[in-house]
N, C-alpha and C positions, 0 to 999 in steps of 0.2 A: 532717171526719169522715164526712159523708154521701157524699162522693166516694169514700172508701176502701170503704165498705159497698157502694155501687153497683158499683165496680170488682171487688170480691171476688165479688159476685153474678153478674156477667157472666162472670168467669173460671170460676166453678163451673158455670154454665149451659153454657159452651163445653166444659168437660171432660165433663159428663154427655152432651151430644150426641155428642162424639167417642167415648166409651165405648160408647154405644148403637149407633153406626155400626159400630164394631169388632166388637161382639158379633153383630150382624146378619150381617155379612160372614163371620164364622167359622161361623155356623150354616148359611148357604147353601153353604159349601164342602163340607158333608157330602152334598149332593145332586148327582147327576151326570146329565147328559142324554145322555152318549155311550154308555151301556150299552144294548145292543139284543139281546134274546133272541128268536130265531125258533123258536117251537115250545115245547111244554111241556104240562102238564096243568092245566086249569082246576080249582082246588081246590073250587069249588062244585059243578060238574057231573061232574068226573072225565073229561071229554072231552079227547082229544089235540088240540092246536091247533098249526097250522103256517101261519098266515096272514101271517107276516112283519111284523105290526104288533101283536103280542099284548102286548108289554111294551117300553116305551121309557123309559129313565131311571128315576128314583126318585119320580115324581109320584104323587099319590093318585088321579089320574083313570084309571088302568089297573087291570085285574083282577089279583088275586093269581095267581101262577104258581109252578109247581115245574119247574125245568129237568130235562129227561129226555135222557139220552144225549148230553150236550154234548161234542163233540170237534172238533178242528180238522182239516179236510181240506185237503191240499195239492194233491190232484188227484182226479179221478173219471173212470172209464172209461164212455163212452157210445157207443152205436151209433146212427147215423142211417140209417134204411132208406128209400130212394127208392121210394115206393109206386107211382110212375108207370111205372117201368121194368119191362119184361117179366121181366128177370132179378132184380128187386128188389135192385138194387145197394146194398151196405152200406158205410158209412163208419165205421170204428172210430177213436175219438178218445180219447186220454188228455188230458183237459181240465185243464190246470193254469194256463194263462193264458187270454187272449182268443183266440178263433179266429173269423175272418171267413168268411162264406159268400157266394159271389158267382159270377160267370161269367167273371172274368178269370183268366188263368193267371199266378200270382205266388206268391212264397214267403209262407207264412203264410195263404193263402186256400184254403179248401175249394172247389174249382171244381165247379159243377154244369153239365154240358154240355146242349146241345140245348134250351135254354129262353131265348128272346130277351127274355122279360118280366122276367128276373132282372137286377138292376143289377150293375154291375161289383163293387161292395162292397155287398151287399144288407143283411145283418144280421150280428150277432155273437152268439156264445155265450161266456159266461164264468162262472167259479166265484167265489162270494162267500159267505162264512160257511157253507160246506158246501152251498149251494144253487146249482143251475145256472140262470142267467138268460139270456133272449134279449132283444136290443135291436135295433130297426130302425135302420139307418144312413142315414136320409133317402132311402130307395129310392123310385124312381118309382112302383112298384105296391104298395107297402106290404108288411109282414110280418104274418102272421096266426098266432095260437096258438089251436088249437081253434076256429077260425072267428071269434075276437075279434081285432080289429086291435090291433097292438102300438104303443101311443102312447108308452109309457115302459117301461123294463125290467120284465119279468115273469118269475116263477119257472116253470121247466119241471119237469114230473113224468114219471115212467115212463109211456109210452103216449101222451103228448101228441102232437098232430099240428101240425107247422109247415108253413104254406103260403107259399111265395115264388114269385112269378110263377105258372106253371101246375104247379109241382112241389110234391108233398106228401112231407114227410119225417116219419117216425114216430121218436120218441125211445125208446130202450131204455137203462135204467140198470142 
């Protein structure tokens, strides 16, 4: 008789643990970490925010936000103005994918002439989530955005200055 009671208690305990695990896993499925909102309005201050890390996922550790003007962009028109050139040469780009900036003449590369300090494939511009990013491609002389070295991809804004080699390129969006 005692063996039956102990067996029943063990079975009930196993069932309770299994149900608790099932309920916990169902509860966790309501939370997502792949949601990323870049920009919005801080509900406490009313300030517009676009720091690219404002809200990630559904955790409690981020501030409340209201999404403003959310739309998907497939391309953006930008102009890079070579500030070193006497003629202020302009490069008009419909950025929909990744574009590489360098000094080699090849398909898909925006070639900058007369600057031997620019690597063959120096940096890249690309569109992600409606933002234009710049990324250094392990160039010998680095890429700078507004005098800050680009160690990881950074968001570019209208009027920003990109320095590669001895060339300064101003972004217009």
